[in-house]
C-alpha positions in Angstrom: 34.1 -1.1 -31.4 36.9 1.8 -31.4 39.7 -0.5 -32.2 37.6 -2.0 -35.4 37.3 1.5 -36.8 40.6 2.3 -36.6 41.5 -0.9 -38.6 38.9 -0.3 -41.3 40.5 3.3 -40.8 43.8 2.2 -41.7 42.9 -0.3 -44.3 41.4 2.5 -46.8 44.7 4.6 -46.5 46.3 4.6 -50.1 49.8 2.6 -50.1 53.0 4.3 -51.4 55.1 1.8 -53.5 59.0 2.7 -53.6 59.1 2.6 -57.5 56.7 2.6 -60.4 55.8 -0.9 -61.2 56.1 -1.8 -64.7 53.1 -4.3 -65.1 50.2 -3.8 -63.0 49.6 -6.2 -60.3 47.2 -8.4 -59.5 45.5 -7.1 -56.3 46.8 -8.7 -52.8 45.3 -11.5 -51.4 45.1 -9.7 -48.4 41.0 -8.5 -49.4 38.5 -9.0 -46.7 36.2 -11.4 -48.0 32.6 -9.8 -49.5 30.5 -11.1 -46.7 33.0 -10.2 -44.6 33.0 -7.1 -45.7 29.4 -6.9 -45.9 29.1 -7.6 -41.7 31.7 -5.1 -40.6 29.3 -2.8 -42.5 26.6 -3.6 -40.7 28.2 -3.1 -37.4 29.9 0.1 -38.2 26.2 1.3 -39.6 24.3 -0.4 -36.4 22.9 2.8 -34.5 24.0 3.2 -31.0 21.9 1.3 -28.1 19.7 3.9 -25.8 21.9 5.3 -22.5 19.9 2.9 -20.5 20.5 -0.1 -22.2 24.1 1.1 -23.5 25.9 -0.6 -20.7 25.8 -4.3 -18.4 23.8 -2.9 -15.3 23.0 -4.5 -12.3 21.0 -2.9 -9.6 19.9 -4.0 -6.2 16.6 -2.8 -3.9 15.5 -3.0 -0.7 11.4 -3.7 -0.3 9.6 -2.5 2.7 5.7 -2.1 3.7 4.4 0.4 6.1 5.6 -0.1 9.9 6.5 -3.8 9.1 9.6 -2.4 8.0 11.9 -4.0 5.4 10.2 -7.3 3.5 11.9 -8.3 0.6 14.6 -7.2 -1.9 14.5 -7.1 -5.3 17.1 -7.2 -8.6 17.2 -5.6 -11.7 19.8 -6.9 -14.7 20.2 -5.3 -18.1 23.1 -8.1 -20.0 24.3 -8.8 -23.2 22.7 -7.4 -26.4 22.6 -10.4 -29.1 21.3 -10.1 -32.6 18.3 -12.0 -34.0 18.2 -11.6 -38.0 18.2 -7.7 -38.1 16.6 -7.3 -35.2 18.8 -6.1 -32.2 17.8 -8.0 -28.5 19.3 -7.2 -25.3 18.8 -9.6 -22.2 16.8 -8.2 -19.2 15.8 -9.7 -15.7 14.2 -9.4 -12.9 14.5 -11.5 -8.9 12.0 -10.6 -6.4 11.8 -12.5 -3.5 10.2 -11.3 0.3 7.6 -12.4 3.2 5.5 -10.3 5.4 6.4 -11.5 9.2 8.7 -14.0 7.9 5.3 -16.0 6.3 4.7 -17.2 3.4 7.9 -16.4 1.6 7.7 -16.3 -2.2 10.2 -15.6 -4.9 9.4 -14.0 -8.6 11.7 -14.5 -11.8 11.4 -12.6 -15.1 14.3 -12.9 -17.5 13.6 -11.4 -21.2 14.4 -10.2 -24.5 13.8 -6.2 -25.0 13.8 -4.9 -28.4 14.7 -1.6 -27.9 13.8 -0.5 -32.0 10.2 -1.5 -31.1 10.2 -0.5 -27.4 8.9 -4.2 -26.5 9.6 -7.5 -25.2 10.3 -10.1 -27.9 9.6 -12.9 -25.5 10.1 -13.7 -21.9 9.6 -16.2 -19.5 8.1 -15.4 -15.6 8.6 -18.2 -12.9 7.0 -17.6 -9.3 7.9 -20.1 -6.3 6.0 -20.4 -2.8 2.7 -21.4 -2.7 1.7 -22.4 -6.2 5.0 -22.7 -8.3 4.5 -22.1 -12.0 6.0 -20.8 -15.1 5.1 -19.0 -18.0 6.6 -18.8 -21.0 5.8 -15.9 -23.8 6.6 -14.9 -27.6 5.4 -12.0 -29.4 7.1 -12.6 -32.8 4.7 -9.5 -33.7 3.5 -6.6 -31.8 0.2 -7.7 -29.8 0.6 -11.3 -31.1 1.4 -13.6 -28.5 1.4 -17.1 -27.6 2.0 -17.9 -24.2 2.6 -21.1 -22.6 1.7 -22.2 -18.8 3.8 -24.8 -16.7 2.7 -26.6 -13.5 5.0 -29.4 -11.7 3.9 -32.5 -12.0 1.2 -31.5 -15.0 1.3 -31.3 -18.8 1.6 -27.3 -19.9 -1.3 -25.5 -21.5 -0.8 -23.2 -23.9 -2.7 -20.4 -25.6 -2.7 -17.9 -28.3 -4.3 -14.0 -27.9 -4.1 -10.9 -29.7 -3.9 -7.5 -28.5 -4.3 -4.0 -30.0 -1.1 -2.6 -28.5 2.1 -4.6 -27.8 2.4 -6.8 -24.2 5.3 -6.1 -22.0 6.4 -8.3 -18.8 7.0 -5.7 -15.6 10.5 -5.6 -16.2 10.2 -4.8 -19.9 8.0 -2.1 -18.6 10.2 -0.4 -16.2 12.9 -1.1 -19.4 10.2 0.5 -21.9 9.9 3.8 -19.1 13.7 4.0 -19.0 14.2 4.3 -22.8 11.1 6.3 -23.6 9.5 7.9 -20.5 6.0 9.3 -21.4 5.6 12.4 -23.0 5.2 15.7 -21.1 2.2 17.1 -22.8 -0.3 13.7 -23.0 -0.4 10.2 -20.8 1.3 7.1 -22.4 -0.5 3.8 -22.4 1.2 0.6 -22.3 -0.3 -3.0 -21.9 1.3 -5.2 -19.1 1.5 -9.1 -18.6 2.0 -9.9 -15.1 2.0 -13.8 -15.5 -1.4 -14.3 -17.6 -2.8 -11.4 -15.6 -3.5 -8.5 -18.4 -3.2 -5.0 -17.5 -3.8 -1.3 -18.9 -1.1 0.7 -17.1 -1.4 5.1 -17.6 1.7 6.6 -17.8 1.7 10.4 -16.5 5.0 12.4 -16.4 5.1 14.4 -13.8 8.4 16.5 -14.1 11.7 16.9 -12.3 11.7 16.8 -8.1 13.3 16.1 -5.2 13.2 12.1 -4.6 12.0 11.0 -1.1 14.1 10.0 1.4 17.5 9.9 -0.9 20.6 10.6 1.1 22.4 12.8 -0.6 19.4 15.0 -1.8 19.1 14.6 -5.6 16.5 15.4 -8.1 14.7 12.7 -10.3 12.0 12.4 -13.0 8.5 11.3 -11.4 6.1 9.3 -13.0 2.7 8.9 -11.9 1.5 5.4 -12.4 -2.3 3.6 -12.8 -2.9 -0.4 -13.6 -6.2 -1.0 -14.5 -6.8 -5.1 -14.8 -8.5 -5.8 -18.0 -9.3 -8.9 -19.5 -7.9 -9.3 -23.2 -10.9 -8.4 -25.3 -10.4 -5.1 -23.3 -13.4 -4.8 -20.9 -12.1 -4.2 -17.2 -11.6 -7.3 -14.9 -13.2 -5.7 -11.6 -12.1 -9.2 -10.3 -8.6 -8.0 -9.4 -8.3 -4.2 -7.8 -6.9 -1.3 -9.2 -3.0 -0.3 -8.4 -1.6 3.3 -8.6 2.3 3.8 -8.4 4.8 6.4 -7.9 8.1 5.9 -10.0 11.2 8.0 -9.4 14.3 8.1 -12.2 17.7 9.4 -12.1 17.6 12.4 -13.4 20.6 11.1 -16.1 20.9 9.6 -19.5 20.7 6.3 -17.6 16.8 7.1 -16.2 18.1 4.3 -13.1 15.0 3.5 -11.0 15.5 5.2 -8.0 12.6 4.7 -5.9 8.5 2.8 -6.3 6.0 3.8 -4.2 2.5 1.6 -4.0 -0.2 1.8 -2.0 -1.6 -1.3 -0.9 -4.0 -1.8 2.0 -3.2 0.5 4.8 0.3 1.0 4.1 2.5 1.7 1.2 5.1 -0.2 -0.7 8.4 1.0 -1.0 11.1 0.3 -3.7 14.1 2.1 -2.9 17.7 1.5 -4.5 20.8 0.2 -2.5 23.4 -0.4 -4.9 23.5 0.2 -8.9 26.6 -1.0 -10.8 27.2 0.0 -14.7 29.9 -1.1 -17.0 30.6 -1.4 -20.4 29.9 -4.6 -22.4 32.8 -6.8 -23.5 30.9 -8.2 -26.4 
């Protein structure tokens, strides 16, 4: 992009002639076609992406549970940017796998398109393997209006539509949403999240800048307290699924990389800790 800006700036400089021309000349045939000029203008007018999405990112995490120790690993990615009409979308993804005592190993993979202007997921695919294999493909063409298709091996796909009062996010999109726009300090933030086709109302509260537990070297992070309440599609509480609370720490910089997440489950806590994060500029 800097090279493009430099070329356009040079093109705007007046050209000097060694002597006045006696006859007015026709304009040069090197003029930029109008369609290309409009494209350049749109590129230059396009605002920068929010800092958490401004670079490609690959982050790896370890997952442990209570006295059992390590039970799995997680990978979160931010990939290419693309345009869909006037909408800018950023490809995001997540992959987690694990098992308790080596039994019942499972894997979950999410890929999606995040809309940084609308702060929501436009579409995503969630595939679960191990035990019952299920793939959910979800489209959200407008806020809160969803088309969902569920696919199972050996069975025809089943589809349904749903309309919610708020936009819905997939689990990876929820993390991206919090990174781009954390909850304000003065009041809670409520979002909707779909895990597969299970709906949750997620409430987030900013807890301020605090030391991140067990981080070496010691550093401060942005602490966010959260609660995930299972609900039906009509907004009623779903008592057949457990409520979850969690604490998320983000890095105290513009990137707001997730550093640590803890969630009490049964007699222990599931702890997700950052192992390594790489951020590199995009080449597209």
